[in-house]
C-alpha positions as CSV (number, residue, x, y, z in Angstrom):
1,M,206.6,-66.4,53.8
2,D,204.3,-64.9,51.1
3,S,200.6,-64.5,51.3
4,S,198.2,-66.0,48.8
5,P,194.5,-65.3,48.1
6,S,193.3,-68.2,50.3
7,L,194.4,-71.5,51.7
8,K,193.0,-74.9,51.1
9,S,194.2,-77.8,53.3
10,S,195.4,-80.9,51.6
11,S,195.2,-83.1,54.8
12,S,192.1,-85.2,55.3
13,G,191.5,-84.2,58.9
14,G,192.5,-80.6,58.7
15,T,190.2,-77.6,58.8
16,S,189.9,-75.2,55.9
17,G,189.5,-71.4,55.9
18,S,187.4,-69.7,53.3
19,N,187.5,-66.3,51.8
20,S,185.5,-64.4,49.2
21,S,188.6,-63.8,47.1
22,G,190.2,-66.0,44.5
23,S,192.1,-69.1,45.6
24,I,195.6,-70.7,45.3
25,N,195.8,-74.5,45.6
26,S,198.5,-75.6,48.1
27,S,198.9,-79.0,46.6
28,G,202.3,-78.0,45.1
29,S,201.1,-77.9,41.6
30,G,202.5,-74.4,41.2
31,S,199.3,-72.9,39.7
32,V,198.0,-69.5,40.5
33,G,194.3,-68.6,41.0
34,N,191.9,-68.0,38.1
35,G,193.8,-70.7,36.1
36,M,197.0,-68.6,35.7
37,R,200.2,-70.6,36.1
38,A,203.1,-69.3,38.1
39,G,205.6,-67.6,36.0
40,Q,203.1,-67.0,33.2
41,P,203.2,-63.3,32.0
42,L,200.3,-61.4,33.2
43,S,198.5,-58.5,31.6
44,Q,198.3,-55.2,33.3
45,Y,194.8,-55.8,34.3
46,A,195.5,-59.3,35.7
47,R,198.4,-58.0,37.8
48,H,196.2,-55.2,39.2
49,V,193.6,-57.8,40.3
50,T,196.3,-60.0,41.8
51,R,197.8,-57.1,43.8
52,R,194.3,-56.1,45.1
53,N,193.5,-59.7,46.2
54,N,196.9,-60.1,47.9
55,S,196.5,-57.0,50.0
56,M,193.0,-58.2,51.1
57,I,194.5,-61.6,52.1
58,D,197.5,-60.1,53.9
59,S,195.2,-58.1,56.2
60,D,193.5,-61.4,57.4
61,F,196.6,-63.6,57.9
62,D,200.0,-63.2,59.5
63,A,203.0,-64.4,57.6
64,S,205.3,-66.9,59.4
65,D,209.0,-66.4,59.3
66,D,209.9,-70.0,58.4
67,G,207.6,-70.1,55.4
68,G,205.7,-73.0,57.1
69,S,202.0,-73.1,58.1
70,R,199.6,-70.4,59.3
71,K,197.5,-70.8,62.4
72,R,194.3,-69.2,63.6
73,P,194.1,-68.1,67.2
74,A,192.0,-70.5,69.3
75,S,188.7,-69.1,70.4
76,G,186.6,-72.0,71.5
77,G,185.4,-75.5,70.5
78,G,184.4,-76.6,67.1
79,S,185.8,-75.8,63.7
80,G,185.1,-72.6,62.0
81,G,185.5,-70.9,58.8
82,G,187.9,-68.2,60.1
83,S,185.6,-66.1,62.2
84,G,185.8,-67.5,65.7
85,G,186.0,-70.5,68.0
86,G,189.6,-70.7,69.0
87,I,190.3,-73.9,66.9
88,V,193.7,-74.1,65.4
89,A,193.5,-75.0,61.7
90,D,196.1,-77.7,60.9
91,T,197.6,-77.0,57.6
92,G,199.4,-80.2,57.5
93,G,202.8,-78.6,57.0
94,L,201.6,-76.4,54.2
95,Q,204.6,-74.7,52.5
96,H,203.7,-71.4,51.0
97,R,205.8,-70.6,47.9
98,S,207.0,-67.1,47.5
99,R,205.3,-65.1,44.9
100,P,207.4,-64.6,41.7
101,A,208.9,-61.4,41.0
102,A,206.7,-59.0,39.0
103,E,207.7,-58.9,35.4
104,P,208.4,-55.5,33.9
105,V,205.4,-53.8,32.3
106,A,205.7,-53.3,28.6
107,P,205.1,-49.8,27.3
108,A,201.7,-49.2,25.8
109,G,201.8,-49.6,22.0
110,P,199.3,-49.8,19.1
111,L,196.1,-51.6,19.3
112,G,196.6,-55.2,20.5
113,S,200.4,-54.6,21.2
114,G,200.1,-54.5,25.0
115,P,201.4,-57.5,27.2
116,G,199.1,-60.5,27.0
117,G,197.2,-59.0,24.0
118,W,195.5,-56.3,26.0
119,P,195.3,-52.8,24.3
120,G,198.1,-50.4,25.2
121,D,196.0,-47.3,26.0
122,G,192.7,-45.5,25.2
123,A,194.2,-43.3,22.4
124,A,195.2,-46.4,20.5
125,I,191.6,-47.8,20.9
126,V,190.0,-44.6,19.6
127,A,192.4,-44.4,16.7
128,G,191.7,-48.0,15.7
129,R,188.0,-47.5,15.8
130,R,188.3,-44.4,13.7
131,R,190.3,-46.2,11.1
132,A,187.8,-49.0,11.0
133,L,184.9,-46.5,10.8
134,A,186.7,-44.7,7.8
135,R,187.2,-48.0,6.0
136,R,183.6,-48.9,6.5
137,R,182.4,-45.5,5.3
138,L,184.7,-45.8,2.3
139,L,183.4,-49.2,1.4
140,L,179.8,-48.1,1.8
141,G,180.4,-45.1,-0.4
142,L,182.0,-47.2,-3.1
143,L,179.1,-49.6,-3.0
144,H,176.7,-46.7,-3.3
145,F,178.6,-45.3,-6.2
146,L,178.5,-48.7,-8.0
147,Q,174.8,-49.0,-7.4
148,V,174.1,-45.6,-8.8
149,L,176.3,-46.4,-11.9
150,V,174.6,-49.7,-12.5
151,L,171.2,-48.1,-12.2
152,A,172.1,-45.3,-14.6
153,I,173.4,-48.0,-17.2
154,L,170.1,-49.9,-16.8
155,V,168.1,-46.8,-17.3
156,I,170.0,-46.0,-20.5
157,L,169.4,-49.4,-21.8
158,L,165.7,-49.2,-21.0
159,L,165.4,-45.9,-22.8
160,A,167.2,-47.3,-25.9
161,A,165.1,-50.5,-25.8
162,V,161.9,-48.4,-25.9
163,G,162.8,-45.3,-27.7
164,I,164.5,-46.9,-30.8
165,P,161.4,-49.0,-31.8
166,V,159.1,-46.2,-31.1
167,S,161.2,-43.9,-33.2
168,D,161.1,-46.4,-36.1
169,N,157.5,-47.4,-36.1
170,G,155.4,-45.8,-33.3
171,V,155.6,-42.0,-33.6
172,P,152.8,-40.4,-35.6
173,P,153.7,-37.7,-38.2
174,A,154.8,-34.5,-36.6
175,A,152.5,-32.4,-38.8
176,D,148.8,-32.7,-39.3
177,Y,148.4,-31.9,-42.9
178,S,144.8,-32.9,-43.0
179,R,143.9,-29.5,-41.4
180,M,145.8,-27.4,-43.9
181,G,144.1,-25.0,-46.2
182,F,145.4,-22.8,-48.9
183,N,143.5,-19.5,-49.1
184,W,145.9,-17.4,-51.2
185,T,146.4,-16.8,-54.9
186,T,149.6,-16.6,-57.0
187,D,149.7,-15.3,-60.5
188,P,153.2,-16.0,-62.0
189,R,152.2,-14.4,-65.3
190,S,152.4,-11.0,-63.6
191,Y,156.2,-11.2,-63.1
192,L,157.6,-14.1,-65.2
193,Q,158.2,-14.6,-68.9
194,P,158.4,-17.9,-70.8
195,M,161.9,-19.5,-71.1
196,N,161.5,-19.3,-75.0
197,A,160.8,-15.6,-75.5
198,S,159.2,-16.4,-78.9
199,F,156.7,-18.7,-77.5
200,G,153.8,-16.3,-77.6
201,S,150.6,-16.3,-75.6
202,Y,149.5,-19.3,-73.4
203,N,146.5,-20.1,-71.4
204,V,147.6,-23.2,-69.5
205,L,149.9,-23.2,-66.5
206,L,150.6,-26.9,-66.0
207,D,152.3,-28.8,-63.1
208,A,153.2,-32.1,-64.7
209,H,154.3,-34.0,-61.6
210,L,152.7,-34.2,-58.1
211,H,151.7,-36.7,-55.5
212,T,148.8,-37.4,-53.1
213,T,148.2,-39.5,-50.1
214,Y,147.6,-42.4,-52.5
215,S,151.4,-42.8,-52.5
216,D,153.9,-40.9,-50.4
217,G,152.3,-37.4,-50.6
218,V,150.9,-35.8,-47.5
219,L,147.9,-34.0,-49.1
220,S,144.7,-35.6,-50.1
221,P,143.7,-35.3,-53.8
222,Q,141.3,-32.5,-52.8
223,Q,144.0,-30.6,-50.9
224,A,146.5,-31.1,-53.7
225,L,144.2,-29.5,-56.1
226,E,143.5,-26.6,-53.8
227,Y,147.4,-26.2,-53.3
228,S,147.8,-26.1,-57.1
229,V,145.2,-23.5,-57.6
230,A,146.6,-21.2,-54.8
231,N,150.0,-21.4,-56.5
232,G,148.8,-20.4,-59.9
233,Y,148.3,-23.7,-61.7
234,N,145.2,-24.4,-63.8
235,A,146.1,-27.8,-64.9
236,V,147.9,-30.8,-63.2
237,I,149.0,-34.3,-64.0
238,V,148.6,-36.3,-60.8
239,T,151.4,-39.0,-60.8
240,D,151.4,-41.1,-57.7
241,H,154.0,-43.9,-57.4
242,Q,152.9,-47.1,-59.1
243,T,149.1,-46.3,-59.4
244,V,146.6,-44.0,-61.2
245,A,144.1,-44.3,-58.2
246,G,145.1,-40.9,-56.8
247,A,144.8,-39.2,-60.2
248,L,141.4,-40.6,-60.8
249,A,140.2,-39.5,-57.4
250,A,141.6,-35.9,-58.1
251,K,139.9,-35.9,-61.5
252,A,136.5,-36.8,-60.0
253,Y,136.8,-34.1,-57.4
254,A,137.8,-31.5,-59.9
255,D,135.0,-32.3,-62.3
256,E,132.5,-32.0,-59.4
257,H,133.9,-29.0,-57.4
258,L,136.5,-27.2,-59.4
259,Q,134.9,-27.0,-62.8
260,G,136.6,-24.2,-64.8
261,K,139.4,-23.7,-62.2
262,I,141.7,-26.6,-62.8
263,T,142.0,-29.6,-65.3
264,V,143.3,-32.9,-64.1
265,I,145.1,-35.4,-66.4
266,P,145.6,-38.9,-65.0
267,G,149.0,-40.5,-64.8
268,M,151.4,-42.5,-62.5
269,E,155.1,-42.5,-61.8
270,Y,156.7,-45.7,-62.8
271,T,159.3,-46.2,-60.0
272,C,162.2,-48.7,-59.8
273,C,165.9,-48.8,-58.9
274,R,167.0,-47.7,-62.4
275,I,164.6,-45.0,-63.5
276,H,161.6,-42.9,-62.6
277,M,159.2,-42.1,-65.5
278,N,155.9,-40.4,-65.6
279,L,153.3,-42.3,-67.5
280,I,150.6,-39.7,-68.5
281,G,147.3,-39.8,-70.2
282,I,146.4,-43.3,-69.0
283,N,143.4,-44.4,-66.9
284,E,144.9,-47.8,-65.8
285,S,147.9,-48.6,-63.7
286,V,150.8,-50.2,-65.4
287,E,152.3,-53.2,-63.7
288,V,155.7,-52.5,-62.3
289,T,158.5,-54.8,-63.2
290,P,161.2,-56.0,-60.7
291,P,163.1,-53.4,-58.7
292,S,166.0,-53.5,-61.2
293,P,164.4,-54.2,-64.5
294,S,166.4,-55.0,-67.6
295,D,166.7,-52.8,-70.7
296,E,164.2,-55.1,-72.5
297,Q,161.7,-54.8,-69.6
298,L,161.9,-51.0,-69.7
299,Q,161.4,-51.0,-73.4
300,A,158.3,-53.1,-72.9
301,V,156.8,-50.7,-70.4
302,I,157.4,-47.7,-72.9
303,A,155.7,-49.7,-75.7
304,Q,152.7,-50.6,-73.4
305,V,152.1,-47.1,-72.4
306,H,152.1,-46.0,-76.1
307,R,149.5,-48.7,-76.9
308,M,147.3,-47.4,-74.0
309,G,147.4,-43.9,-75.7
310,G,149.8,-42.3,-73.1
311,L,153.1,-40.6,-73.1
312,V,156.3,-41.4,-71.3
313,I,158.3,-38.6,-69.6
314,V,161.7,-39.2,-67.9
315,N,161.9,-37.6,-64.5
316,H,164.6,-35.7,-62.6
317,I,167.8,-37.1,-64.1
318,P,170.1,-35.0,-61.9
319,W,168.4,-36.4,-58.8
320,S,168.6,-39.9,-60.1
321,N,172.3,-39.7,-61.0
322,A,173.4,-37.9,-57.8
323,T,176.1,-39.6,-55.7
324,L,174.7,-41.5,-52.8
325,L,176.9,-42.0,-49.8
326,P,178.3,-44.1,-48.2
327,W,178.2,-46.3,-51.2
328,D,179.6,-43.6,-53.5
329,V,177.3,-44.7,-56.4
330,A,174.4,-43.1,-58.1
331,R,171.1,-43.0,-56.3
332,L,169.5,-45.0,-59.1
333,P,172.3,-47.3,-60.3
334,G,172.3,-48.2,-63.9
335,H,170.2,-45.3,-65.1
336,P,169.9,-45.4,-69.0
337,T,171.5,-42.6,-70.8
338,R,169.5,-39.9,-72.6
339,E,170.6,-41.4,-75.9
340,Q,169.4,-44.9,-74.9
341,L,166.1,-43.4,-73.8
342,L,165.6,-41.5,-77.0
343,A,166.3,-44.8,-78.9
344,W,163.8,-46.6,-76.7
345,G,161.0,-44.2,-77.7
346,V,160.4,-42.0,-74.7
347,D,158.4,-38.8,-75.4
348,G,160.2,-36.2,-73.3
349,F,162.2,-35.1,-70.3
350,E,161.4,-33.3,-67.1
351,V,163.7,-30.3,-67.4
352,V,162.7,-28.6,-64.0
353,N,162.1,-30.6,-60.9
354,Q,161.2,-28.6,-57.8
355,N,163.9,-25.8,-57.9
356,T,166.5,-27.8,-60.0
357,F,166.9,-26.8,-63.6
358,D,168.4,-29.7,-65.6
359,L,170.3,-27.8,-68.2
360,R,171.7,-30.9,-69.9
361,S,168.3,-32.4,-70.5
362,Y,166.9,-29.1,-71.7
363,Q,169.8,-28.9,-74.2
364,F,169.2,-32.5,-75.2
365,V,165.6,-31.7,-75.8
366,Q,166.4,-28.6,-77.9
367,A,168.8,-30.7,-79.9
368,N,166.0,-33.3,-80.6
369,S,163.0,-31.0,-80.6
370,G,161.4,-33.0,-83.4
371,R,161.1,-36.0,-81.1
372,L,161.2,-34.8,-77.5
373,V,159.1,-32.4,-75.3
374,A,160.2,-30.5,-72.2
375,L,157.9,-30.5,-69.2
376,T,158.3,-29.1,-65.6
377,G,157.1,-30.6,-62.3
378,S,156.9,-29.5,-58.7
379,D,157.2,-33.1,-57.6
380,M,155.0,-32.1,-54.7
381,H,155.1,-34.4,-51.7
382,Y,154.8,-31.7,-49.1
383,P,153.3,-28.3,-49.7
384,A,156.1,-25.8,-50.2
385,A,157.0,-23.1,-52.7
386,S,156.4,-23.5,-56.4
387,Y,159.3,-22.8,-58.8
388,A,158.2,-23.7,-62.4
389,W,155.0,-23.8,-64.6
390,T,154.8,-25.4,-68.0
391,T,153.2,-23.0,-70.4
392,I,150.8,-24.3,-73.1
393,N,148.4,-22.6,-75.5
394,A,145.6,-25.2,-75.7
395,P,142.5,-24.8,-77.8
396,A,140.4,-25.9,-74.8
397,M,140.9,-26.4,-71.1
398,T,140.4,-30.1,-71.4
399,A,142.8,-33.0,-70.7
400,A,142.7,-34.2,-74.3
401,A,143.4,-30.7,-75.7
402,I,146.3,-30.2,-73.3
403,L,147.7,-33.7,-74.1
404,G,147.4,-32.8,-77.8
405,E,149.7,-29.8,-77.4
406,I,152.2,-31.9,-75.4
407,R,152.3,-34.5,-78.1
408,A,152.9,-31.7,-80.6
409,R,155.8,-30.6,-78.4
410,R,154.5,-27.0,-78.2
411,T,155.5,-26.1,-74.7
412,S,157.7,-23.6,-72.8
413,F,157.9,-22.8,-69.1
414,L,158.2,-20.1,-66.4
415,L,160.9,-20.3,-63.8
416,D,161.2,-18.6,-60.4
417,A,164.4,-19.8,-58.7
418,S,163.3,-18.1,-55.5
419,G,159.9,-19.8,-55.2
420,T,156.5,-18.4,-54.5
421,R,155.1,-16.9,-51.3
422,P,153.4,-17.4,-49.0
423,V,154.5,-20.7,-47.7
424,Q,152.4,-22.2,-44.9
425,D,153.6,-24.5,-42.0
426,P,151.2,-27.3,-41.0
427,P,150.0,-27.5,-37.4
428,Y,151.5,-30.0,-35.0
429,S,149.8,-33.4,-34.6
430,T,148.5,-34.0,-31.1
431,G,149.5,-37.7,-31.5
432,Y,153.0,-36.6,-32.3
433,Q,153.3,-34.5,-29.3
434,R,152.1,-37.4,-27.1
435,Y,154.7,-39.9,-28.3
436,A,157.5,-37.5,-29.5
437,P,159.6,-37.8,-26.2
438,W,160.1,-41.5,-26.9
439,G,160.7,-40.9,-30.6
440,L,163.3,-38.2,-29.8
441,V,165.0,-40.6,-27.3
442,G,165.2,-43.1,-30.2
443,D,166.7,-40.5,-32.5
444,Y,169.2,-39.6,-29.8
445,F,170.5,-43.1,-29.7
446,Y,170.5,-43.4,-33.5
447,G,173.0,-40.5,-33.3
448,Y,175.6,-42.9,-32.1
449,A,175.4,-44.8,-35.4
450,D,174.9,-44.1,-39.1
451,R,172.3,-46.3,-40.5
452,S,172.1,-45.9,-44.3
453,R,169.5,-47.9,-46.1
454,G,169.7,-46.5,-49.6
455,Q,167.0,-45.4,-52.1
456,Y,163.5,-46.9,-51.6
457,S,162.4,-48.8,-54.7
458,F,158.7,-48.4,-53.9
459,Q,158.5,-52.2,-54.3
460,G,159.3,-53.1,-50.7
461,T,163.1,-53.2,-51.2
462,F,166.0,-50.8,-51.3
463,C,168.3,-50.1,-54.2
464,Q,171.4,-50.3,-52.0
465,D,172.6,-52.6,-49.2
466,E,172.0,-51.4,-45.7
467,V,175.1,-50.0,-44.0
468,V,175.4,-49.5,-40.2
469,S,178.4,-47.7,-38.9
470,V,178.7,-47.4,-35.0
471,H,180.6,-44.4,-33.6
472,H,182.5,-46.3,-30.9
473,A,184.4,-43.2,-29.7
474,M,181.1,-41.4,-29.1
475,V,179.8,-44.4,-27.1
476,G,182.9,-44.4,-25.0
477,W,182.5,-40.7,-24.3
478,L,178.9,-41.2,-23.4
479,F,179.8,-43.6,-20.6
480,L,182.8,-41.4,-19.5
481,W,180.6,-38.3,-19.2
482,L,178.1,-40.5,-17.4
483,L,180.7,-41.5,-14.8
484,V,181.8,-37.8,-14.4
485,S,178.2,-36.7,-14.0
486,I,177.6,-39.3,-11.3
487,V,180.8,-38.3,-9.4
488,V,179.8,-34.6,-9.6
489,L,176.2,-35.3,-8.4
490,E,177.6,-37.4,-5.5
491,I,179.8,-34.6,-4.5
492,L,177.0,-32.1,-4.7
493,Y,174.7,-34.4,-2.7
494,W,177.1,-35.0,0.1
495,G,178.2,-31.3,0.2
496,C,174.6,-30.1,0.4
497,R,173.8,-32.7,3.0
498,W,176.8,-31.5,5.1
499,L,175.8,-27.9,4.7
500,L,172.2,-28.7,5.6
501,L,173.4,-30.5,8.8
502,A,175.9,-27.8,9.8
503,L,173.9,-24.8,9.0
504,V,170.3,-26.0,9.9
505,A,169.9,-29.3,11.6
506,R,172.5,-29.0,14.3
507,P,171.6,-25.4,15.3
508,V,167.9,-26.4,15.4
509,R,168.8,-29.5,17.6
510,R,170.9,-27.4,20.0
511,W,168.0,-24.8,20.2
512,W,165.5,-27.6,20.9
513,H,167.6,-29.2,23.6
514,K,168.3,-25.7,25.2
515,R,164.6,-25.0,25.1
516,R,163.6,-28.3,26.8
517,E,166.2,-27.7,29.6
């Protein structure tokens, strides 16, 4: 007979014995304690528990040879729970079934491969946990990297969204020209000779083309006159775009403060998408026709200026006919030819503009000297070096006397291709320094595209259609380098963190624990 954890009588009048261990029903159902069925494979742990319980039960009961019932020694009256009394427990013919043979124990394998699903051994458990921890760390690292990448892209978009509009409209000028002064004196007569060697003596050094803050110049009328005096001029024709207001303001200042130093002749620069012309010797602004006027409209303007007692001088033809990219057309498309302009009645040509000598116009004037006059102009928008001075021998230093010599076409000029010295840089504007970082950010993003708007007409439009060309390869490289930078920074971060832990934190922790012991 085999022993079981405990016995429970199935007869109605029998006595039952109890034990603190698990139980096996003797009803013949064939079930083992703890709900395990006989013959069902047991795990290593379950078999260990079963063997331990069996050894405890066998120490309390004697096994019978015939496999029948077990009897307690009688020890007195009454029924007991197995500790005394001498009462024999009737088991009602309880037949104990022999314990099934132990199944072979499967060798330990990977996590979860042991018999009954129990882990094979501790090494497999540790290895599995390490693999799970490694996967978790890899996933967290990937999520962290994606978060940094998304954050970097959002920062770039924010910088572009703020920097580009500020660059277009919000940054004050870099230079503060209002604080500039010109305290030097240049005398070009001391080292230059007139272009026409037979010209003779002269008393007027004229700048026939300059701008003020009344249009797109940076100097006020007062400053423009001081600049002219410093660079050797004693007469100027102020020609702001589309208006004579700047010239009249300069004339009023010169008559009051610079009497005898400089003479101002009023004028304006007629500006459109076909031609730029100086209208000189007028005291009223001429209405500007559409951005691209017809030949008839241009002829009407010339005739109107003559009726007003003024002269018409065609400006900087080389600049006007220069090729403008990306359109591959002239800066001022449809510019009239010199022959057309002569037929329309213009009075002369600007043969030197800034440091450009227009040889073709000069030769054309020489070929038509009976009808055309040659003038020079600095076209000053920003204070810089001076290169040319128109020479005139006027009977008086008045606007009328100088205009009379121009009408008579008695002019020559001095030319210095190197330009005058000194040249002064303006101080930086405090407002520019405050907002320049945002403007520079906008300029940086503008570098990833070419935005060409063409020549401004000074009538609110442009002479060419706007062209925007995005450099897609540059944009792709931007994000690639951004990705590489983030990877490098992550490596540096985790490397420095590991070094900090290994070289500082852990030794300090060990020292602290040792000190506390």
